[in-house]
N, CA, C and O atoms as a Tinker XYZ file with bonds, in Angstrom:
   472  protein
     1  N     51.459000  -20.401000  -45.177000    73     2
     2  CA    50.111000  -20.412000  -45.580000    64     1     3
     3  C     49.259000  -19.513000  -44.681000    63     2     4     5
     4  O     49.756000  -18.649000  -43.958000    81     3
     5  N     47.980000  -19.757000  -44.765000    73     3     6
     6  CA    46.998000  -18.962000  -44.020000    64     5     7
     7  C     47.166000  -19.116000  -42.507000    63     6     8     9
     8  O     46.930000  -18.169000  -41.756000    81     7
     9  N     47.576000  -20.316000  -42.056000    73     7    10
    10  CA    47.748000  -20.562000  -40.622000    64     9    11
    11  C     48.812000  -19.642000  -40.020000    63    10    12    13
    12  O     48.758000  -19.318000  -38.834000    81    11
    13  N     49.752000  -19.236000  -40.817000    73    11    14
    14  CA    50.805000  -18.341000  -40.344000    64    13    15
    15  C     50.294000  -16.941000  -40.048000    63    14    16    17
    16  O     50.935000  -16.197000  -39.305000    81    15
    17  N     49.152000  -16.567000  -40.614000    73    15    18
    18  CA    48.580000  -15.245000  -40.375000    64    17    19
    19  C     47.729000  -15.193000  -39.111000    63    18    20    21
    20  O     47.456000  -14.110000  -38.594000    81    19
    21  N     47.313000  -16.336000  -38.616000    73    19    22
    22  CA    46.478000  -16.390000  -37.418000    64    21    23
    23  C     47.352000  -16.069000  -36.208000    63    22    24    25
    24  O     48.405000  -16.680000  -36.026000    81    23
    25  N     46.915000  -15.097000  -35.366000    73    23    26
    26  CA    47.747000  -14.746000  -34.210000    64    25    27
    27  C     47.837000  -15.907000  -33.219000    63    26    28    29
    28  O     46.859000  -16.609000  -32.961000    81    27
    29  N     49.023000  -16.081000  -32.681000    73    27    30
    30  CA    49.249000  -17.141000  -31.711000    64    29    31
    31  C     48.997000  -16.599000  -30.307000    63    30    32    33
    32  O     49.222000  -15.419000  -30.038000    81    31
    33  N     48.535000  -17.459000  -29.427000    73    31    34
    34  CA    48.318000  -17.072000  -28.038000    64    33    35
    35  C     49.638000  -16.933000  -27.296000    63    34    36    37
    36  O     50.648000  -17.517000  -27.687000    81    35
    37  N     49.617000  -16.172000  -26.248000    73    35    38
    38  CA    50.834000  -15.978000  -25.457000    64    37    39
    39  C     51.109000  -17.217000  -24.619000    63    38    40    41
    40  O     50.187000  -17.884000  -24.151000    81    39
    41  N     52.380000  -17.511000  -24.438000    73    39    42
    42  CA    52.739000  -18.666000  -23.611000    64    41    43
    43  C     52.534000  -18.367000  -22.132000    63    42    44    45
    44  O     52.372000  -19.286000  -21.330000    81    43
    45  N     52.541000  -17.083000  -21.763000    73    43    46
    46  CA    52.343000  -16.710000  -20.355000    64    45    47
    47  C     50.940000  -16.143000  -20.117000    63    46    48    49
    48  O     50.749000  -15.323000  -19.219000    81    47
    49  N     49.962000  -16.575000  -20.913000    73    47    50
    50  CA    48.592000  -16.075000  -20.768000    64    49    51
    51  C     48.038000  -16.475000  -19.406000    63    50    52    53
    52  O     48.168000  -17.623000  -18.980000    81    51
    53  N     47.424000  -15.519000  -18.739000    73    51    54
    54  CA    46.855000  -15.775000  -17.419000    64    53    55
    55  C     47.842000  -15.622000  -16.281000    63    54    56    57
    56  O     47.458000  -15.735000  -15.117000    81    55
    57  N     49.081000  -15.374000  -16.583000    73    55    58
    58  CA    50.113000  -15.201000  -15.557000    64    57    59
    59  C     50.380000  -13.706000  -15.393000    63    58    60    61
    60  O     50.437000  -12.963000  -16.372000    81    59
    61  N     50.538000  -13.285000  -14.159000    73    59    62
    62  CA    50.818000  -11.879000  -13.902000    64    61    63
    63  C     52.323000  -11.664000  -13.845000    63    62    64    65
    64  O     53.034000  -12.384000  -13.144000    81    63
    65  N     52.799000  -10.680000  -14.581000    73    63    66
    66  CA    54.231000  -10.388000  -14.572000    64    65    67
    67  C     54.603000   -9.460000  -13.426000    63    66    68    69
    68  O     55.737000   -9.490000  -12.950000    81    67
    69  N     53.662000   -8.634000  -12.978000    73    67    70
    70  CA    53.953000   -7.658000  -11.928000    64    69    71
    71  C     53.716000   -8.203000  -10.527000    63    70    72    73
    72  O     54.425000   -7.840000   -9.588000    81    71
    73  N     52.711000   -9.081000  -10.384000    73    71    74
    74  CA    52.364000   -9.590000   -9.059000    64    73    75
    75  C     53.151000  -10.862000   -8.783000    63    74    76    77
    76  O     52.972000  -11.875000   -9.460000    81    75
    77  N     54.031000  -10.800000   -7.774000    73    75    78
    78  CA    54.751000  -12.008000   -7.406000    64    77    79
    79  C     53.851000  -12.907000   -6.554000    63    78    80    81
    80  O     52.739000  -12.519000   -6.197000    81    79
    81  N     54.330000  -14.090000   -6.235000    73    79    82
    82  CA    53.532000  -15.091000   -5.524000    64    81    83
    83  C     53.083000  -14.590000   -4.154000    63    82    84    85
    84  O     51.948000  -14.834000   -3.744000    81    83
    85  N     53.966000  -13.892000   -3.448000    73    83    86
    86  CA    53.635000  -13.385000   -2.106000    64    85    87
    87  C     52.508000  -12.354000   -2.168000    63    86    88    89
    88  O     51.592000  -12.375000   -1.345000    81    87
    89  N     52.582000  -11.467000   -3.136000    73    87    90
    90  CA    51.554000  -10.435000   -3.293000    64    89    91
    91  C     50.217000  -11.054000   -3.724000    63    90    92    93
    92  O     49.156000  -10.618000   -3.279000    81    91
    93  N     50.273000  -12.055000   -4.578000    73    91    94
    94  CA    49.051000  -12.748000   -4.976000    64    93    95
    95  C     48.396000  -13.426000   -3.778000    63    94    96    97
    96  O     47.171000  -13.427000   -3.656000    81    95
    97  N     49.206000  -14.000000   -2.898000    73    95    98
    98  CA    48.656000  -14.644000   -1.700000    64    97    99
    99  C     48.022000  -13.622000   -0.763000    63    98   100   101
   100  O     46.997000  -13.906000   -0.143000    81    99
   101  N     48.621000  -12.431000   -0.653000    73    99   102
   102  CA    48.037000  -11.370000    0.191000    64   101   103
   103  C     46.678000  -10.943000   -0.366000    63   102   104   105
   104  O     45.720000  -10.774000    0.389000    81   103
   105  N     46.597000  -10.772000   -1.679000    73   103   106
   106  CA    45.332000  -10.381000   -2.302000    64   105   107
   107  C     44.303000  -11.495000   -2.122000    63   106   108   109
   108  O     43.140000  -11.229000   -1.817000    81   107
   109  N     44.735000  -12.743000   -2.311000    73   107   110
   110  CA    43.836000  -13.888000   -2.130000    64   109   111
   111  C     43.329000  -13.946000   -0.689000    63   110   112   113
   112  O     42.164000  -14.264000   -0.451000    81   111
   113  N     44.213000  -13.638000    0.283000    73   111   114
   114  CA    43.821000  -13.622000    1.695000    64   113   115
   115  C     42.721000  -12.586000    1.935000    63   114   116   117
   116  O     41.709000  -12.887000    2.569000    81   115
   117  N     42.920000  -11.366000    1.426000    73   115   118
   118  CA    41.920000  -10.308000    1.617000    64   117   119
   119  C     40.590000  -10.694000    0.967000    63   118   120   121
   120  O     39.529000  -10.473000    1.550000    81   119
   121  N     40.641000  -11.264000   -0.225000    73   119   122
   122  CA    39.404000  -11.556000   -0.951000    64   121   123
   123  C     38.654000  -12.734000   -0.340000    63   122   124   125
   124  O     37.423000  -12.760000   -0.379000    81   123
   125  N     39.364000  -13.707000    0.223000    73   123   126
   126  CA    38.661000  -14.840000    0.835000    64   125   127
   127  C     38.134000  -14.490000    2.221000    63   126   128   129
   128  O     37.050000  -14.939000    2.595000    81   127
   129  N     38.876000  -13.700000    2.986000    73   127   130
   130  CA    38.434000  -13.342000    4.339000    64   129   131
   131  C     37.489000  -12.153000    4.357000    63   130   132   133
   132  O     36.663000  -12.033000    5.261000    81   131
   133  N     37.599000  -11.276000    3.375000    73   131   134
   134  CA    36.734000  -10.100000    3.270000    64   133   135
   135  C     36.164000  -10.057000    1.853000    63   134   136   137
   136  O     36.609000   -9.246000    1.040000    81   135
   137  N     35.190000  -10.912000    1.542000    73   135   138
   138  CA    34.719000  -11.024000    0.156000    64   137   139
   139  C     34.081000   -9.757000   -0.400000    63   138   140   141
   140  O     34.050000   -9.574000   -1.617000    81   139
   141  N     33.576000   -8.887000    0.454000    73   139   142
   142  CA    32.955000   -7.649000   -0.043000    64   141   143
   143  C     33.976000   -6.528000   -0.249000    63   142   144   145
   144  O     33.618000   -5.448000   -0.717000    81   143
   145  N     35.222000   -6.770000    0.090000    73   143   146
   146  CA    36.273000   -5.762000   -0.062000    64   145   147
   147  C     36.565000   -5.564000   -1.551000    63   146   148   149
   148  O     36.809000   -6.527000   -2.279000    81   147
   149  N     36.537000   -4.325000   -1.986000    73   147   150
   150  CA    36.753000   -4.035000   -3.407000    64   149   151
   151  C     38.239000   -4.094000   -3.744000    63   150   152   153
   152  O     39.095000   -4.101000   -2.859000    81   151
   153  N     38.522000   -4.136000   -5.039000    73   151   154
   154  CA    39.910000   -4.165000   -5.491000    64   153   155
   155  C     40.631000   -2.876000   -5.103000    63   154   156   157
   156  O     41.813000   -2.904000   -4.760000    81   155
   157  N     39.924000   -1.750000   -5.156000    73   155   158
   158  CA    40.532000   -0.473000   -4.764000    64   157   159
   159  C     40.874000   -0.476000   -3.279000    63   158   160   161
   160  O     41.925000    0.029000   -2.885000    81   159
   161  N     39.995000   -1.040000   -2.451000    73   159   162
   162  CA    40.265000   -1.111000   -1.012000    64   161   163
   163  C     41.427000   -2.055000   -0.725000    63   162   164   165
   164  O     42.245000   -1.781000    0.154000    81   163
   165  N     41.507000   -3.156000   -1.452000    73   163   166
   166  CA    42.638000   -4.078000   -1.283000    64   165   167
   167  C     43.931000   -3.379000   -1.671000    63   166   168   169
   168  O     44.940000   -3.518000   -0.980000    81   167
   169  N     43.912000   -2.630000   -2.767000    73   167   170
   170  CA    45.107000   -1.903000   -3.210000    64   169   171
   171  C     45.546000   -0.886000   -2.158000    63   170   172   173
   172  O     46.734000   -0.771000   -1.857000    81   171
   173  N     44.578000   -0.144000   -1.597000    73   171   174
   174  CA    44.925000    0.827000   -0.546000    64   173   175
   175  C     45.514000    0.128000    0.671000    63   174   176   177
   176  O     46.460000    0.630000    1.279000    81   175
   177  N     44.963000   -1.028000    1.029000    73   175   178
   178  CA    45.469000   -1.777000    2.176000    64   177   179
   179  C     46.887000   -2.272000    1.908000    63   178   180   181
   180  O     47.740000   -2.221000    2.794000    81   179
   181  N     47.141000   -2.744000    0.706000    73   179   182
   182  CA    48.483000   -3.211000    0.357000    64   181   183
   183  C     49.493000   -2.070000    0.386000    63   182   184   185
   184  O     50.636000   -2.256000    0.803000    81   183
   185  N     49.065000   -0.882000   -0.060000    73   183   186
   186  CA    49.963000    0.276000   -0.005000    64   185   187
   187  C     50.221000    0.711000    1.428000    63   186   188   189
   188  O     51.344000    1.080000    1.771000    81   187
   189  N     49.188000    0.671000    2.270000    73   187   190
   190  CA    49.352000    1.151000    3.645000    64   189   191
   191  C     50.209000    0.206000    4.478000    63   190   192   193
   192  O     50.934000    0.661000    5.363000    81   191
   193  N     50.143000   -1.107000    4.217000    73   191   194
   194  CA    50.973000   -2.015000    5.013000    64   193   195
   195  C     52.347000   -2.260000    4.389000    63   194   196   197
   196  O     53.130000   -3.053000    4.913000    81   195
   197  N     52.647000   -1.588000    3.278000    73   195   198
   198  CA    53.982000   -1.643000    2.698000    64   197   199
   199  C     54.205000   -2.799000    1.742000    63   198   200   201
   200  O     55.330000   -2.992000    1.282000    81   199
   201  N     53.187000   -3.571000    1.427000    73   199   202
   202  CA    53.347000   -4.682000    0.485000    64   201   203
   203  C     53.569000   -4.171000   -0.931000    63   202   204   205
   204  O     54.258000   -4.807000   -1.730000    81   203
   205  N     52.979000   -3.015000   -1.237000    73   203   206
   206  CA    53.149000   -2.399000   -2.554000    64   205   207
   207  C     53.821000   -1.053000   -2.360000    63   206   208   209
   208  O     53.323000   -0.192000   -1.636000    81   207
   209  N     54.952000   -0.885000   -3.013000    73   207   210
   210  CA    55.648000    0.398000   -2.989000    64   209   211
   211  C     55.079000    1.228000   -4.129000    63   210   212   213
   212  O     54.718000    0.690000   -5.176000    81   211
   213  N     55.001000    2.532000   -3.926000    73   211   214
   214  CA    54.373000    3.422000   -4.899000    64   213   215
   215  C     54.958000    3.219000   -6.294000    63   214   216   217
   216  O     56.165000    3.359000   -6.490000    81   215
   217  N     54.108000    2.892000   -7.256000    73   215   218
   218  CA    54.536000    2.714000   -8.635000    64   217   219
   219  C     54.956000    1.300000   -8.985000    63   218   220   221
   220  O     55.143000    0.995000  -10.163000    81   219
   221  N     55.110000    0.427000   -7.999000    73   219   222
   222  CA    55.526000   -0.948000   -8.271000    64   221   223
   223  C     54.428000   -1.715000   -9.006000    63   222   224   225
   224  O     54.691000   -2.402000   -9.994000    81   223
   225  N     53.194000   -1.589000   -8.511000    73   223   226
   226  CA    52.039000   -2.267000   -9.095000    64   225   227
   227  C     50.914000   -1.250000   -9.186000    63   226   228   229
   228  O     50.703000   -0.471000   -8.257000    81   227
   229  N     50.194000   -1.253000  -10.296000    73   227   230
   230  CA    49.089000   -0.305000  -10.439000    64   229   231
   231  C     47.803000   -0.901000   -9.872000    63   230   232   233
   232  O     47.678000   -2.112000   -9.687000    81   231
   233  N     46.858000   -0.012000   -9.607000    73   231   234
   234  CA    45.563000   -0.447000   -9.079000    64   233   235
   235  C     44.818000   -1.308000  -10.098000    63   234   236   237
   236  O     44.104000   -2.237000   -9.721000    81   235
   237  N     44.980000   -1.005000  -11.376000    73   235   238
   238  CA    44.291000   -1.795000  -12.402000    64   237   239
   239  C     44.829000   -3.225000  -12.465000    63   238   240   241
   240  O     44.083000   -4.151000  -12.782000    81   239
   241  N     46.121000   -3.414000  -12.164000    73   239   242
   242  CA    46.683000   -4.763000  -12.118000    64   241   243
   243  C     46.040000   -5.564000  -11.001000    63   242   244   245
   244  O     45.678000   -6.725000  -11.188000    81   243
   245  N     45.900000   -4.938000   -9.835000    73   243   246
   246  CA    45.243000   -5.597000   -8.706000    64   245   247
   247  C     43.786000   -5.871000   -9.051000    63   246   248   249
   248  O     43.259000   -6.934000   -8.721000    81   247
   249  N     43.135000   -4.924000   -9.711000    73   247   250
   250  CA    41.733000   -5.083000  -10.081000    64   249   251
   251  C     41.537000   -6.261000  -11.037000    63   250   252   253
   252  O     40.600000   -7.043000  -10.874000    81   251
   253  N     42.413000   -6.390000  -12.030000    73   251   254
   254  CA    42.320000   -7.516000  -12.966000    64   253   255
   255  C     42.547000   -8.848000  -12.253000    63   254   256   257
   256  O     41.872000   -9.837000  -12.540000    81   255
   257  N     43.503000   -8.865000  -11.322000    73   255   258
   258  CA    43.771000  -10.098000  -10.581000    64   257   259
   259  C     42.575000  -10.473000   -9.709000    63   258   260   261
   260  O     42.213000  -11.647000   -9.627000    81   259
   261  N     41.961000   -9.486000   -9.060000    73   259   262
   262  CA    40.796000   -9.746000   -8.211000    64   261   263
   263  C     39.637000  -10.263000   -9.058000    63   262   264   265
   264  O     38.921000  -11.173000   -8.641000    81   263
   265  N     39.451000   -9.695000  -10.229000    73   263   266
   266  CA    38.370000  -10.144000  -11.117000    64   265   267
   267  C     38.575000  -11.599000  -11.530000    63   266   268   269
   268  O     37.633000  -12.392000  -11.536000    81   267
   269  N     39.810000  -11.937000  -11.873000    73   267   270
   270  CA    40.115000  -13.324000  -12.246000    64   269   271
   271  C     39.987000  -14.247000  -11.038000    63   270   272   273
   272  O     39.545000  -15.389000  -11.167000    81   271
   273  N     40.375000  -13.749000   -9.865000    73   271   274
   274  CA    40.285000  -14.533000   -8.632000    64   273   275
   275  C     38.832000  -14.832000   -8.282000    63   274   276   277
   276  O     38.517000  -15.932000   -7.828000    81   275
   277  N     37.957000  -13.870000   -8.486000    73   275   278
   278  CA    36.537000  -14.088000   -8.199000    64   277   279
   279  C     35.962000  -15.185000   -9.081000    63   278   280   281
   280  O     35.153000  -15.991000   -8.620000    81   279
   281  N     36.367000  -15.223000  -10.332000    73   279   282
   282  CA    35.863000  -16.284000  -11.204000    64   281   283
   283  C     36.447000  -17.633000  -10.802000    63   282   284   285
   284  O     35.782000  -18.660000  -10.940000    81   283
   285  N     37.687000  -17.641000  -10.304000    73   283   286
   286  CA    38.282000  -18.891000   -9.825000    64   285   287
   287  C     37.570000  -19.388000   -8.574000    63   286   288   289
   288  O     37.321000  -20.585000   -8.430000    81   287
   289  N     37.245000  -18.468000   -7.672000    73   287   290
   290  CA    36.582000  -18.853000   -6.429000    64   289   291
   291  C     35.100000  -19.125000   -6.643000    63   290   292   293
   292  O     34.417000  -19.620000   -5.746000    81   291
   293  N     34.606000  -18.799000   -7.832000    73   291   294
   294  CA    33.202000  -18.996000   -8.192000    64   293   295
   295  C     32.259000  -18.342000   -7.194000    63   294   296   297
   296  O     31.250000  -18.920000   -6.791000    81   295
   297  N     32.611000  -17.136000   -6.813000    73   295   298
   298  CA    31.745000  -16.387000   -5.913000    64   297   299
   299  C     30.617000  -15.791000   -6.727000    63   298   300   301
   300  O     30.838000  -15.197000   -7.782000    81   299
   301  N     29.417000  -15.954000   -6.230000    73   299   302
   302  CA    28.297000  -15.285000   -6.873000    64   301   303
   303  C     28.145000  -13.922000   -6.223000    63   302   304   305
   304  O     28.123000  -13.830000   -4.995000    81   303
   305  N     28.041000  -12.882000   -6.999000    73   303   306
   306  CA    27.880000  -11.562000   -6.399000    64   305   307
   307  C     26.550000  -11.467000   -5.660000    63   306   308   309
   308  O     25.584000  -12.149000   -6.004000    81   307
   309  N     26.515000  -10.624000   -4.652000    73   307   310
   310  CA    25.290000  -10.440000   -3.876000    64   309   311
   311  C     24.181000   -9.930000   -4.782000    63   310   312   313
   312  O     24.414000   -9.106000   -5.666000    81   311
   313  N     22.976000  -10.427000   -4.553000    73   311   314
   314  CA    21.842000  -10.000000   -5.364000    64   313   315
   315  C     21.609000   -8.514000   -5.120000    63   314   316   317
   316  O     21.508000   -8.056000   -3.982000    81   315
   317  N     21.530000   -7.799000   -6.193000    73   315   318
   318  CA    21.326000   -6.365000   -6.103000    64   317   319
   319  C     19.919000   -6.082000   -5.597000    63   318   320   321
   320  O     18.939000   -6.539000   -6.185000    81   319
   321  N     19.821000   -5.332000   -4.512000    73   319   322
   322  CA    18.514000   -4.966000   -3.971000    64   321   323
   323  C     18.268000   -3.500000   -4.287000    63   322   324   325
   324  O     19.114000   -2.643000   -4.032000    81   323
   325  N     17.130000   -3.233000   -4.828000    73   323   326
   326  CA    16.748000   -1.860000   -5.116000    64   325   327
   327  C     16.179000   -1.218000   -3.867000    63   326   328   329
   328  O     15.947000   -1.893000   -2.865000    81   327
   329  N     15.958000    0.067000   -3.926000    73   327   330
   330  CA    15.430000    0.808000   -2.798000    64   329   331
   331  C     14.069000    0.254000   -2.387000    63   330   332   333
   332  O     13.188000    0.065000   -3.226000    81   331
   333  N     13.907000    0.000000   -1.122000    73   331   334
   334  CA    12.680000   -0.527000   -0.520000    64   333   335
   335  C     12.325000   -1.930000   -1.025000    63   334   336   337
   336  O     11.172000   -2.343000   -0.902000    81   335
   337  N     13.257000   -2.651000   -1.574000    73   335   338
   338  CA    12.981000   -4.003000   -2.048000    64   337   339
   339  C     13.506000   -4.988000   -1.015000    63   338   340   341
   340  O     14.640000   -4.868000   -0.553000    81   339
   341  N     12.685000   -5.954000   -0.659000    73   339   342
   342  CA    13.064000   -6.964000    0.316000    64   341   343
   343  C     12.691000   -8.339000   -0.226000    63   342   344   345
   344  O     11.830000   -8.440000   -1.099000    81   343
   345  N     13.323000   -9.398000    0.274000    73   343   346
   346  CA    13.033000  -10.725000   -0.263000    64   345   347
   347  C     11.625000  -11.234000    0.037000    63   346   348   349
   348  O     11.089000  -12.030000   -0.733000    81   347
   349  N     11.015000  -10.793000    1.136000    73   347   350
   350  CA     9.695000  -11.298000    1.508000    64   349   351
   351  C      8.697000  -10.150000    1.623000    63   350   352   353
   352  O      9.060000   -9.004000    1.885000    81   351
   353  N      7.448000  -10.493000    1.421000    73   351   354
   354  CA     6.378000   -9.506000    1.472000    64   353   355
   355  C      6.222000   -8.963000    2.896000    63   354   356   357
   356  O      6.458000   -9.685000    3.864000    81   355
   357  N      5.837000   -7.727000    3.021000    73   355   358
   358  CA     5.563000   -7.028000    4.288000    64   357   359
   359  C      6.783000   -6.866000    5.188000    63   358   360   361
   360  O      6.622000   -6.653000    6.390000    81   359
   361  N      7.986000   -6.960000    4.653000    73   359   362
   362  CA     9.172000   -6.697000    5.459000    64   361   363
   363  C      9.436000   -5.202000    5.582000    63   362   364   365
   364  O     10.113000   -4.764000    6.512000    81   363
   365  N      8.915000   -4.433000    4.665000    73   363   366
   366  CA     9.102000   -2.989000    4.731000    64   365   367
   367  C      7.833000   -2.316000    4.210000    63   366   368   369
   368  O      7.220000   -2.750000    3.234000    81   367
   369  N      7.478000   -1.271000    4.884000    73   367   370
   370  CA     6.333000   -0.469000    4.466000    64   369   371
   371  C      6.822000    0.946000    4.229000    63   370   372   373
   372  O      7.774000    1.399000    4.864000    81   371
   373  N      6.179000    1.629000    3.326000    73   371   374
   374  CA     6.560000    2.998000    3.019000    64   373   375
   375  C      5.309000    3.862000    3.047000    63   374   376   377
   376  O      4.274000    3.500000    2.488000    81   375
   377  N      5.419000    4.986000    3.694000    73   375   378
   378  CA     4.295000    5.912000    3.744000    64   377   379
   379  C      4.735000    7.301000    3.339000    63   378   380   381
   380  O      5.920000    7.631000    3.371000    81   379
   381  N      3.762000    8.108000    2.957000    73   379   382
   382  CA     4.064000    9.470000    2.556000    64   381   383
   383  C      2.849000   10.333000    2.864000    63   382   384   385
   384  O      1.709000    9.869000    2.858000    81   383
   385  N      3.125000   11.580000    3.127000    73   383   386
   386  CA     2.024000   12.520000    3.370000    64   385   387
   387  C      2.329000   13.824000    2.653000    63   386   388   389
   388  O      3.483000   14.172000    2.405000    81   387
   389  N      1.268000   14.525000    2.331000    73   387   390
   390  CA     1.418000   15.779000    1.612000    64   389   391
   391  C      0.241000   16.687000    1.950000    63   390   392   393
   392  O     -0.851000   16.222000    2.278000    81   391
   393  N      0.486000   17.973000    1.864000    73   391   394
   394  CA    -0.587000   18.938000    2.083000    64   393   395
   395  C     -1.320000   19.104000    0.766000    63   394   396   397
   396  O     -0.721000   19.415000   -0.263000    81   395
   397  N     -2.631000   18.890000    0.817000    73   395   398
   398  CA    -3.442000   18.993000   -0.384000    64   397   399
   399  C     -4.045000   20.382000   -0.517000    63   398   400   401
   400  O     -3.607000   21.325000    0.143000    81   399
   401  N     -5.040000   20.501000   -1.364000    73   399   402
   402  CA    -5.685000   21.806000   -1.570000    64   401   403
   403  C     -6.566000   22.175000   -0.376000    63   402   404   405
   404  O     -6.908000   21.323000    0.443000    81   403
   405  N     -6.920000   23.431000   -0.292000    73   403   406
   406  CA    -7.856000   23.883000    0.752000    64   405   407
   407  C     -9.275000   23.751000    0.212000    63   406   408   409
   408  O     -9.575000   24.129000   -0.920000    81   407
   409  N    -10.128000   23.208000    1.055000    73   407   410
   410  CA   -11.531000   23.056000    0.671000    64   409   411
   411  C    -12.389000   23.983000    1.521000    63   410   412   413
   412  O    -12.097000   24.232000    2.690000    81   411
   413  N    -13.424000   24.473000    0.921000    73   411   414
   414  CA   -14.348000   25.363000    1.625000    64   413   415
   415  C    -15.586000   24.567000    2.012000    63   414   416   417
   416  O    -16.175000   23.869000    1.186000    81   415
   417  N    -15.979000   24.681000    3.300000    73   415   418
   418  CA   -17.198000   23.985000    3.729000    64   417   419
   419  C    -18.424000   24.849000    3.448000    63   418   420   421
   420  O    -18.317000   25.922000    2.854000    81   419
   421  N    -19.581000   24.374000    3.879000    73   419   422
   422  CA   -20.837000   25.077000    3.581000    64   421   423
   423  C    -20.929000   26.429000    4.275000    63   422   424   425
   424  O    -21.698000   27.285000    3.838000    81   423
   425  N    -20.162000   26.647000    5.353000    73   423   426
   426  CA   -20.161000   27.929000    6.055000    64   425   427
   427  C    -19.184000   28.926000    5.438000    63   426   428   429
   428  O    -19.116000   30.073000    5.881000    81   427
   429  N    -18.419000   28.505000    4.413000    73   427   430
   430  CA   -17.445000   29.389000    3.787000    64   429   431
   431  C    -16.082000   29.335000    4.467000    63   430   432   433
   432  O    -15.173000   30.081000    4.103000    81   431
   433  N    -15.939000   28.455000    5.449000    73   431   434
   434  CA   -14.677000   28.322000    6.175000    64   433   435
   435  C    -13.746000   27.383000    5.386000    63   434   436   437
   436  O    -14.175000   26.325000    4.924000    81   435
   437  N    -12.452000   27.783000    5.233000    73   435   438
   438  CA   -11.493000   26.976000    4.476000    64   437   439
   439  C    -10.792000   25.999000    5.417000    63   438   440   441
   440  O    -10.421000   26.346000    6.539000    81   439
   441  N    -10.623000   24.784000    4.936000    73   439   442
   442  CA    -9.942000   23.736000    5.699000    64   441   443
   443  C     -8.798000   23.177000    4.857000    63   442   444   445
   444  O     -8.940000   22.955000    3.654000    81   443
   445  N     -7.674000   22.957000    5.509000    73   443   446
   446  CA    -6.526000   22.363000    4.826000    64   445   447
   447  C     -6.729000   20.849000    4.769000    63   446   448   449
   448  O     -7.143000   20.236000    5.753000    81   447
   449  N     -6.440000   20.257000    3.623000    73   447   450
   450  CA    -6.597000   18.822000    3.421000    64   449   451
   451  C     -5.209000   18.181000    3.447000    63   450   452   453
   452  O     -4.274000   18.698000    2.836000    81   451
   453  N     -5.078000   17.064000    4.149000    73   451   454
   454  CA    -3.839000   16.295000    4.191000    64   453   455
   455  C     -4.051000   14.990000    3.435000    63   454   456   457
   456  O     -5.043000   14.292000    3.644000    81   455
   457  N     -3.121000   14.674000    2.567000    73   455   458
   458  CA    -3.187000   13.434000    1.798000    64   457   459
   459  C     -2.156000   12.481000    2.397000    63   458   460   461
   460  O     -0.970000   12.803000    2.465000    81   459
   461  N     -2.609000   11.321000    2.826000    73   459   462
   462  CA    -1.728000   10.327000    3.439000    64   461   463
   463  C     -1.854000    9.036000    2.640000    63   462   464   465
   464  O     -2.959000    8.561000    2.379000    81   463
   465  N     -0.713000    8.474000    2.256000    73   463   466
   466  CA    -0.713000    7.236000    1.471000    64   465   467
   467  C      0.224000    6.223000    2.115000    63   466   468   469
   468  O      1.301000    6.575000    2.596000    81   467
   469  N     -0.193000    4.977000    2.118000    73   467   470
   470  CA     0.649000    3.870000    2.604000    64   469   471
   471  C      0.906000    2.917000    1.469000    63   470   472
   472  O      1.592000    1.912000    1.650000    81   471
């Protein structure tokens, strides 16, 4: 019937075929001790210490595992701060200056004007 046409879920859904338990623990160690470390940096570290041999595991596999790990650890990402944005008022001030037009006084002498803004 119609139920036979509905795709079935995989029995190994959520399980990594490429990452063994030891490698998953190494990635979990890096992510818990260095939460700001990116998946690419973790992959480079795993390659440099010999945990991953070239071609054994791809960077995207590590990236997918890290993404799933972050949701498991329920880490909230750091609040994105824009340029010159701070959590409290008066924590940062910004100033700028510019050379304005030349003005002529009553004697005909030209003076340079400076524009300063805070």
